[in-house]
C-alpha positions in Angstrom: 12.6 38.7 0.0 14.7 35.5 0.7 14.7 33.2 3.5 16.6 29.9 3.7 18.3 28.2 6.8 20.2 25.2 7.8 19.3 23.4 10.8 22.3 23.4 13.1 23.4 20.5 15.3 23.1 22.9 18.3 19.4 23.7 17.2 18.6 19.8 16.9 20.2 19.1 20.3 18.3 21.8 22.4 15.9 20.1 25.1 12.3 20.0 24.0 13.2 21.5 20.3 10.1 21.5 18.4 9.0 22.2 14.7 9.5 26.3 15.5 12.6 26.1 17.9 15.3 26.2 14.8 17.2 29.4 14.4 19.5 27.8 12.0 22.5 29.0 9.9 21.2 31.5 7.3 21.9 30.6 3.7 22.1 33.2 1.2 20.8 32.8 -2.5 22.7 31.5 -5.2 24.2 33.9 -7.8 23.9 33.2 -11.6 26.2 33.9 -14.8 23.9 36.6 -15.5 24.4 38.5 -12.5 21.1 37.8 -10.9 20.4 35.9 -8.0 17.6 33.4 -6.8 16.1 36.0 -4.8 15.9 38.5 -7.8 14.0 35.8 -9.5 11.7 35.5 -6.6 11.2 39.1 -6.7 10.8 39.5 -10.6 8.1 36.7 -10.4 6.3 38.3 -7.3 6.4 41.8 -9.4 4.8 39.8 -12.2 2.1 38.3 -10.2 1.1 41.7 -8.9 0.9 43.1 -12.5 -1.9 40.5 -12.8 -0.3 37.8 -14.7 -1.8 34.3 -14.2 0.6 32.2 -16.1 4.3 32.7 -15.6 7.2 30.3 -17.0 10.7 30.2 -15.0 13.6 28.1 -17.3 16.3 26.9 -15.0 19.1 24.3 -15.4 19.5 21.8 -13.2 21.2 22.8 -10.0 20.0 26.4 -10.1 18.0 25.8 -6.9 14.6 26.1 -8.5 13.0 24.3 -5.3 14.1 26.8 -2.8 13.0 29.6 -5.0 9.3 27.9 -5.5 9.3 27.8 -1.4 10.6 31.3 -1.2 7.3 32.4 -3.5 5.0 30.0 -1.7 5.9 32.1 1.7 4.1 35.1 0.4 0.9 33.3 -0.2 -1.7 31.5 2.6 -1.7 28.2 0.7 0.3 27.0 -2.3 0.4 23.5 -4.4 3.7 22.4 -5.9 3.7 19.5 -8.6 6.4 17.4 -9.5 6.5 14.6 -12.1 7.6 11.7 -9.5 7.4 10.5 -5.9 11.3 10.6 -5.4 11.0 14.6 -5.9 8.3 14.9 -3.4 10.7 12.8 -0.9 13.7 15.2 -1.9 11.4 18.5 -1.3 10.4 16.7 2.4 14.2 16.2 3.1 15.6 19.2 1.9 13.1 21.6 3.3 11.9 20.0 6.3 14.8 17.8 7.7 17.8 19.6 6.6 16.9 23.3 5.7 13.7 25.4 6.5 12.2 28.6 5.3 10.7 31.0 7.7 7.4 33.3 6.9 7.1 36.9 7.4 5.6 36.2 11.0 8.5 34.2 12.1 6.8 30.8 11.8 8.6 28.3 9.8 6.7 27.3 6.4 4.6 24.3 7.0 5.6 21.9 4.1 3.4 18.6 3.6 3.4 15.8 1.2 0.5 14.2 -0.4 0.9 10.7 -1.6 -1.4 7.8 -2.9 -2.5 4.6 -1.1 0.5 2.6 -1.9 2.9 4.3 0.1 1.2 3.6 3.4 0.7 0.5 5.5 -3.2 -0.4 6.5 -3.4 -0.5 10.2 -6.6 -2.2 10.2 -6.2 -5.3 8.2 -2.1 -5.0 7.7 -0.4 -4.8 4.3 -0.4 -2.2 1.7 -3.2 0.8 2.5 -3.9 0.0 -1.6 -5.1 -3.4 -1.2 -8.1 -4.6 -2.9 -9.9 -6.1 0.1 -10.1 -3.1 2.3 -13.6 -1.8 3.3 -12.3 2.0 2.6 -11.5 0.6 -1.1 -12.8 -2.5 -2.0 -14.4 -2.8 -5.5 -18.2 -3.1 -5.5 -18.4 -6.3 -7.8 -20.4 -9.4 -7.2 -17.2 -11.5 -6.6 -16.5 -9.6 -3.4 -20.0 -9.8 -2.0 -19.1 -12.1 0.5 -16.3 -9.6 2.0 -18.6 -6.8 1.5 -21.5 -8.0 3.2 -18.9 -9.1 6.1 -17.9 -5.2 6.5 -21.2 -4.4 6.3 -22.1 -6.4 9.5 -19.3 -5.0 11.3 -21.1 -1.4 10.4 -23.2 -0.8 13.9 -25.1 2.0 11.9 -26.7 -0.2 9.0 -28.8 -3.5 8.9 -27.4 -6.4 7.0 -30.8 -7.3 5.9 -31.1 -4.1 4.0 -28.5 -5.0 1.3 -30.3 -7.4 -1.0 -28.5 -6.5 -4.4 -24.9 -4.8 -4.8 -26.6 -1.7 -6.4 -27.8 -1.4 -3.0 -24.0 -0.9 -1.3 -22.6 2.0 -1.0 -19.0 3.1 0.6 -20.7 4.7 3.8 -22.2 1.3 4.5 -19.1 -0.6 4.0 -15.9 1.5 5.2 -17.1 2.4 8.5 -15.9 -1.4 9.4 -12.4 0.4 9.6 -12.6 2.9 12.8 -9.6 4.5 10.7 -11.8 5.4 7.5 -11.7 9.3 7.4 -13.5 10.4 4.0 -12.6 13.5 2.3 -16.3 14.5 1.3 -18.2 17.7 1.1 -18.7 19.3 4.9 -22.7 19.1 4.7 -22.7 15.5 4.4 -24.4 13.7 7.4 -24.4 10.2 8.6 -24.5 8.5 11.6 -21.0 6.8 10.7 -19.7 10.4 11.0 -21.5 11.7 14.1 -18.4 11.5 16.2 -15.8 12.4 13.8 -13.7 15.3 14.1 -14.5 17.6 11.1 -11.5 19.3 9.6 -13.0 21.9 7.2 -11.2 23.5 4.1 -12.1 25.2 0.8 -11.8 22.8 -2.1 -10.8 23.6 -5.6 -14.2 23.2 -6.7 -15.5 26.2 -4.5 -17.3 23.7 -2.1 -16.6 23.3 1.5 -15.0 20.1 2.3 -13.6 18.3 5.3 -11.7 15.5 6.6 -14.0 13.7 8.9 -11.2 12.1 11.2 -12.7 9.4 12.9 -9.7 7.9 14.4 -6.1 8.7 13.8 -3.5 6.2 13.3 -3.9 5.6 9.4 -1.0 7.3 7.6 -3.0 7.6 4.2 -5.9 9.3 5.8 -4.0 11.4 8.5 -2.0 13.0 5.9 -5.0 15.3 4.7 -4.9 17.0 7.6 -2.7 19.1 5.7 -5.4 20.1 3.3 -6.7 22.4 6.3 -3.5 23.1 8.2 -0.2 23.0 5.6 1.2 26.0 3.9 2.7 24.3 0.9 1.3 20.9 -0.3 3.5 18.9 -2.7 2.0 16.6 -4.9 3.2 14.2 -7.6 1.5 14.8 -10.8 -0.7 11.5 -10.6 -1.8 12.7 -7.2 -2.6 16.0 -8.2 -4.6 15.0 -11.3 -6.8 12.7 -9.3 -7.6 15.2 -6.4 -8.3 17.9 -9.2 -10.5 15.4 -11.1 -12.2 14.8 -7.9 -12.6 18.4 -7.0 -11.5 17.6 -3.4 -8.1 19.4 -3.7 -7.8 22.6 -1.7 -7.9 26.0 -3.4 -4.6 27.5 -3.1 -3.4 30.9 -4.1 -0.5 29.6 -6.2 0.2 26.5 -8.5 3.9 25.8 -9.0 4.4 23.1 -11.8 7.7 21.5 -12.1 8.7 20.4 -15.5 5.4 22.2 -16.5 5.5 21.7 -20.3 5.3 17.8 -19.8 2.4 17.9 -17.5 0.4 21.0 -19.5 0.8 18.0 -22.3 -0.8 15.2 -20.0 -3.7 17.8 -19.2 -4.7 17.6 -22.7 -4.5 14.0 -23.3 -7.5 11.7 -23.6 -8.1 9.3 -21.0 -9.1 5.8 -20.9 -12.0 4.9 -18.3 -11.7 2.0 -16.0 -15.4 1.0 -15.7 -14.9 -0.9 -12.5 -13.2 2.2 -10.8 -16.0 4.6 -12.3 -18.7 2.2 -10.4 -16.6 2.5 -7.3 -16.5 6.4 -7.6 -20.1 6.6 -8.4 -20.8 4.5 -5.3 -18.7 7.1 -3.3 -21.3 9.9 -4.1 -24.0 11.0 -1.8 -26.7 13.3 -3.4 -29.0 15.1 -1.7 -32.1 14.9 -3.8 -33.7 11.6 -4.8 -33.4 12.8 -8.3 -29.9 12.8 -8.0 -29.7 9.5 -6.3 -31.6 8.1 -9.1 -29.0 9.4 -11.6 -26.2 8.0 -10.2 -28.1 4.4 -9.7 -29.1 4.8 -13.6 -24.9 5.4 -14.3 -24.0 2.5 -12.3 -26.8 0.2 -14.2 -25.4 1.3 -17.5 -21.8 0.8 -16.6 -22.3 -2.6 -15.6 -24.6 -3.4 -18.5 -22.1 -1.9 -20.9 -21.5 -5.1 -22.7 -25.5 -5.5 -23.8 -25.6 -1.9 -25.1 -23.9 -0.4 -28.0 -21.3 2.7 -27.6 -24.1 4.9 -29.3 -26.9 3.6 -27.0 -24.6 4.1 -23.8 -23.9 7.8 -24.7 -27.4 8.6 -25.7 -28.6 7.0 -22.3 -26.1 8.9 -20.6 -26.9 12.4 -21.9 -30.6 11.6 -21.0 -29.7 11.1 -17.7 -27.4 14.3 -17.5 -30.3 16.4 -19.0 -33.0 15.3 -16.9 -31.4 14.6 -13.8 -29.3 17.7 -13.3 
């Protein structure tokens, strides 16, 4: 029921020591003032899940070892998401449970824990600097002021003709991003494109119910390489903002268990209204690859409405978007 080991110096110094070579020092569960232990909490929670409870709240003070309990719950499931409020807590999970300690599954393999972060935590191997820079082919906004750079990137893509792009509405991410050999999109697995024909397709089932894949063109970009964990990891550690973004995009992996740290604040944020950045909205629409011509026309109409929002009233925009949704869906 309980598994927690501390990596020992002798294990770390073994010749050829790898991820699963550690035996470590077994750490017993903490005992609380009410007589229960961490292992008891895990056992009671598993029993509650088996009884059919979908939402379970666990209250624990600072220092009660909630992270170790969360991971001991996770080891009983195929795949788990753990959501923490801030990035520093992701780093703490990684340090404490991959470098200092580890947890074993019932099959005697180490629980594979991976942290998933946003672009600004990585360096770009293609141009240099931060991976969230606004002039990268994988992230550049499709706006008129960027047209020269966009056309330059299109010219670097051998699978398209630069002369086919006369206006900004003709541009799609699939036309621009392949200029970078490390660009490896996370998109529905059935998508076909000449730019992705030689990519290694790492498939997984997404929370939206669709099969997604990491189309890995070339390893070496930490931002894209981390998404291998969507298919391969036992536990994914998200910060709350990254989790919400991946959920909204429908590409987060489907998991058996969701563990939310500081869940009261997180659930409040789920219910709040959000402002939409029109530029980002247009960029996201440009990343869509509809299968039918009707759906492609709908995306173009939405892009047109978003770019011409200033010439329309709010009510006109709403009416037009509703028409598109009803007629094109």
